[in-house]
C-alpha positions in Angstrom: -10.5 1.7 -5.6 -7.1 3.0 -6.3 -5.6 6.4 -5.9 -3.8 7.1 -9.0 -1.6 9.8 -10.5 -2.4 10.1 -14.1 0.3 10.8 -16.5 0.6 11.0 -20.2 3.4 9.0 -21.9 3.4 8.9 -25.7 0.1 7.6 -26.9 -0.5 6.2 -23.4 -2.4 7.5 -20.4 -0.9 5.7 -17.3 -2.0 5.6 -13.7 0.7 5.5 -11.1 0.0 4.3 -7.6 -0.6 7.5 -5.6 0.8 5.9 -2.5 4.3 5.7 -4.1 4.3 9.1 -5.7 6.2 11.8 -3.8 6.2 14.9 -6.1 6.3 16.1 -9.7 8.7 18.6 -11.1 10.3 20.0 -14.4 13.1 17.6 -15.7 16.4 18.4 -14.1 19.9 17.9 -15.7 20.5 14.2 -15.9 23.9 12.6 -16.2 23.9 9.2 -18.2 25.1 6.0 -16.5 27.4 3.9 -18.4 26.0 0.3 -19.0 22.5 1.2 -17.8 19.4 -0.3 -19.5 18.2 2.0 -22.4 15.1 3.0 -20.3 17.4 4.5 -17.5 18.1 8.1 -18.7 20.8 8.6 -15.9 21.0 10.2 -12.6 19.7 13.6 -11.5 20.3 15.4 -8.3 16.9 15.8 -6.6 16.6 17.5 -3.4 20.4 16.9 -2.9 20.2 13.3 -3.5 21.4 11.3 -6.7 18.2 9.8 -8.1 17.8 7.3 -11.0 15.7 8.6 -13.8 13.5 6.1 -15.7 12.0 7.2 -19.1 8.4 5.8 -19.0 8.2 5.8 -22.7 11.3 3.7 -23.2 10.1 1.5 -20.5 6.7 0.9 -21.8 7.1 0.7 -25.6 10.8 1.4 -26.5 10.3 5.0 -27.6 11.2 8.1 -25.4 8.3 10.0 -23.8 10.1 13.4 -24.6 9.8 14.0 -20.9 8.5 17.3 -19.8 8.0 16.3 -16.2 9.5 14.0 -13.5 7.4 12.1 -11.0 9.5 11.0 -7.9 8.4 7.8 -6.5 9.2 5.6 -3.3 10.7 2.4 -4.3 11.4 0.5 -1.2 14.0 2.4 0.8 14.9 4.5 -2.3 13.5 7.2 -4.6 13.4 7.0 -8.4 12.2 9.7 -10.9 9.9 8.5 -13.6 10.2 10.8 -16.7 6.7 11.4 -18.4 5.3 13.6 -21.0 2.8 15.3 -18.9 1.1 14.9 -15.4 -2.7 15.2 -15.7 -3.8 14.9 -11.9 -5.0 12.5 -9.3 -8.1 10.2 -9.8 -9.7 7.2 -8.0 -9.9 4.4 -10.4 -11.1 0.8 -10.0 -8.3 -1.6 -8.9 -7.0 -4.1 -11.4 -5.2 -7.1 -10.1 -3.4 -8.5 -13.2 0.0 -7.2 -14.1 -0.4 -5.0 -17.3 0.7 -6.6 -20.5 3.2 -3.7 -21.0 5.1 -4.9 -17.9 4.9 -8.6 -18.5 6.4 -8.3 -21.9 8.7 -5.9 -23.8 11.3 -3.7 -22.5 10.1 -3.5 -19.0 10.4 -7.3 -18.5 14.1 -6.7 -17.9 13.3 -4.7 -14.8 12.3 -7.9 -12.7 15.9 -9.1 -13.0 17.5 -5.8 -12.4 15.5 -4.3 -9.7 12.8 -6.2 -7.9 11.6 -3.3 -5.8 11.1 -1.0 -8.8 9.2 -3.9 -10.3 6.9 -4.0 -7.3 6.1 -0.3 -7.6 5.6 -0.5 -11.4 3.5 -3.5 -11.1 0.8 -1.0 -9.9 1.1 1.0 -13.1 -2.0 0.8 -15.4 -2.7 1.9 -18.8 -6.0 3.8 -18.7 -8.2 3.6 -21.7 -9.5 7.0 -22.9 -13.2 5.7 -22.5 -12.6 4.8 -18.9 -10.9 8.1 -18.1 -13.8 9.9 -19.7 -16.2 8.0 -17.5 -14.1 8.8 -14.4 -13.9 12.3 -15.3 -17.7 12.5 -15.8 -18.4 11.5 -12.3 -16.1 14.1 -10.8 
């Protein structure tokens, strides 16, 4: 079983590894980074530290998630903020071993070459089908 932080991103419901999550917050002012990949919104000062902000929607399907929340996550020795539309809460979900197709292909595939530690954390990300989420909710 996997402890997960469920978040909404566009039409997706995603499950982030709870072990990597630090906190959720409202979006903070973000300064763009010249030459960064399109899914990197820029840098925000979070708890006094310059933190890279990644738009989960742009990462997953090339469309901005119109973020209303940031989720800070441990990535190796660093912290990143993942911009999501909404944070739903924590749940225990069955573990999946295979890398989700959204991270094998598409915009997210570039991460492996740019940031291996971030890819390790994001490889635990899961898209949760609505029917699975409904069954998990029914058992609570």
